[in-house]
C-alpha positions in Angstrom: -13.5 -12.5 -32.2 -12.4 -12.9 -28.6 -12.8 -16.5 -27.4 -12.9 -16.3 -23.6 -9.4 -15.5 -22.2 -6.9 -15.3 -24.9 -4.2 -14.1 -22.5 -3.8 -14.3 -18.6 -5.1 -11.2 -17.1 -3.5 -9.4 -14.2 -5.3 -9.6 -10.8 -6.7 -6.5 -9.6 -6.2 -4.8 -6.3 -3.1 -4.9 -4.2 -0.9 -7.9 -4.4 -1.1 -10.2 -1.5 2.0 -11.0 0.6 3.3 -10.0 3.9 4.6 -6.5 3.8 6.3 -6.3 7.2 6.9 -9.6 9.0 8.8 -7.9 11.9 8.5 -4.5 13.2 11.6 -2.8 11.9 13.5 0.0 13.6 12.8 2.5 10.6 9.1 2.1 11.1 9.2 2.7 14.8 11.4 5.7 14.3 9.1 7.2 11.7 6.1 6.6 13.8 7.4 8.6 16.9 9.2 11.1 14.8 6.0 12.9 13.5 5.1 15.4 16.1 1.5 16.4 14.9 -1.1 13.8 13.8 -1.7 13.9 10.2 -4.3 12.1 8.3 -3.2 9.4 5.9 -3.5 9.5 2.1 -4.0 12.5 -0.1 -3.9 16.0 1.4 -7.1 18.0 1.1 -7.4 20.5 -1.6 -8.5 24.0 -0.4 
């Protein structure tokens, strides 16, 4: 029979923590490299 929390559960969602503290050169280069504006995330299914 389960009694409360037998094992520590993993927290849901994205882990907190600073992803990028300073703007890197790679991030700036990638941003300007894309010619056409594309929506983020999963591409639409046609």
